[in-house]
C-alpha positions as CSV (number, residue, x, y, z in Angstrom):
1,M,33.3,113.6,136.2
2,I,36.5,113.8,138.2
3,R,38.5,112.4,135.3
4,L,37.1,115.0,132.9
5,E,37.9,117.7,135.3
6,A,41.4,116.4,135.8
7,F,41.9,116.2,132.0
8,E,40.6,119.8,131.5
9,D,42.6,121.1,134.4
10,T,45.8,119.7,132.9
11,L,44.9,121.1,129.5
12,H,44.2,124.5,131.0
13,G,47.6,124.4,132.6
14,V,49.2,123.9,129.2
15,L,47.1,126.8,127.8
16,S,48.3,129.0,130.6
17,E,51.9,128.2,129.8
18,I,51.3,129.1,126.2
19,D,49.6,132.4,127.2
20,G,52.7,133.2,129.3
21,A,55.1,132.4,126.4
22,L,53.1,134.5,124.0
23,E,53.0,137.4,126.5
24,E,56.8,137.2,126.9
25,S,57.4,137.3,123.2
26,W,54.7,139.6,121.8
27,G,52.7,141.0,124.8
28,S,54.1,144.5,124.5
29,R,53.9,144.8,120.7
30,W,50.3,146.2,120.7
31,P,48.4,148.2,123.2
32,L,45.8,146.4,125.4
33,H,42.1,146.9,124.9
34,P,41.2,149.7,127.3
35,A,38.9,147.4,129.3
36,R,41.6,144.7,129.6
37,P,43.8,144.6,132.7
38,P,47.6,144.1,132.3
39,R,49.3,140.7,132.4
40,G,49.3,139.2,135.9
41,A,46.4,141.3,137.2
42,A,43.8,138.5,137.1
43,A,44.0,135.1,138.7
44,N,43.5,133.4,135.3
45,P,45.7,134.5,132.3
46,Q,42.6,134.3,130.0
47,Y,41.4,137.5,131.6
48,D,44.4,139.7,131.4
49,G,47.2,140.7,129.1
50,L,47.2,140.8,125.3
51,F,46.3,137.2,124.6
52,R,43.5,134.9,125.5
53,V,44.4,131.3,124.8
54,T,41.5,128.8,125.0
55,A,40.3,125.4,124.1
56,S,36.7,124.4,124.0
57,F,35.2,121.0,123.5
58,T,33.2,120.2,120.3
59,A,31.5,117.0,119.4
60,G,32.9,117.5,115.9
61,Y,29.8,117.0,113.8
62,G,30.8,117.7,110.2
63,S,34.5,118.0,111.2
64,T,37.4,116.4,109.5
65,W,38.8,115.2,112.8
66,G,35.7,114.4,114.8
67,P,35.4,115.3,118.5
68,G,38.1,117.4,120.1
69,Y,38.9,120.8,121.5
70,L,39.0,123.9,119.3
71,F,42.2,125.8,120.1
72,R,42.1,129.6,119.8
73,V,44.5,132.5,120.3
74,E,42.6,135.8,120.6
75,F,44.1,139.3,120.8
76,S,42.7,141.8,123.3
77,T,43.5,145.1,121.5
78,L,41.7,147.6,119.4
79,S,44.8,147.9,117.1
80,P,44.8,145.9,113.8
81,I,47.1,142.8,113.9
82,P,48.8,142.3,110.5
83,A,48.0,138.9,109.0
84,N,51.6,137.9,108.9
85,A,52.1,138.6,112.6
86,R,48.8,136.8,113.4
87,A,50.0,133.7,111.5
88,E,53.5,133.8,113.1
89,I,51.9,134.0,116.6
90,E,49.4,131.2,115.8
91,E,52.2,129.0,114.5
92,A,54.3,129.5,117.6
93,A,51.2,128.8,119.8
94,V,50.5,125.6,118.0
95,A,54.1,124.4,118.3
96,L,54.0,125.2,122.0
97,L,50.6,123.4,122.3
98,R,52.0,120.2,120.6
99,E,55.0,120.2,123.0
100,G,52.8,120.9,126.0
101,L,50.4,118.2,125.2
102,A,53.2,115.6,124.8
103,R,54.6,116.6,128.2
104,A,51.3,116.9,130.0
105,F,49.8,113.7,128.6
106,P,52.7,111.3,128.0
107,G,51.9,108.2,125.9
108,R,48.5,109.6,124.8
109,D,48.0,110.1,121.1
110,L,46.8,113.7,121.1
111,R,47.3,115.6,117.9
112,V,46.8,119.2,116.8
113,D,45.7,119.8,113.2
114,R,43.9,122.5,111.3
115,D,40.2,121.9,110.9
116,G,38.8,124.4,108.5
117,A,39.7,127.9,109.8
118,V,40.7,126.7,113.3
119,Y,43.0,124.3,115.0
120,K,41.7,121.2,116.8
121,I,43.2,119.0,119.5
122,H,42.0,115.5,118.7
123,G,42.9,111.9,119.1
124,D,42.8,109.9,122.4
125,L,40.4,111.9,124.4
126,S,39.5,108.9,126.6
127,L,39.2,109.5,130.3
128,A,40.5,106.1,131.3
């Protein structure tokens, strides 16, 4: 269990970096949801600011890529986000994710590809 926790802690560190980069570039572009605290107010960046960047494990049944982590960028605003802005931010987040995975897990074959409507982190998920 410790290896899984270490893997996920490292992954969450990468996600936090992505959240920070998105906040720097686009965080003031739309107003926050009224119930959402401003960036830096919570101990975990998933709980404050405009963005919530997450990855959750899936066994991958019926998936093109099999098991992996579904990668999501969610917006915490009541304002509409234009499709082109959403796509631009998602593309930037995926590029940052690929860079972050390569840096955080050197020598491990981890890939990020679209799997239906979402992106998935897949490849060498071994805990060895």
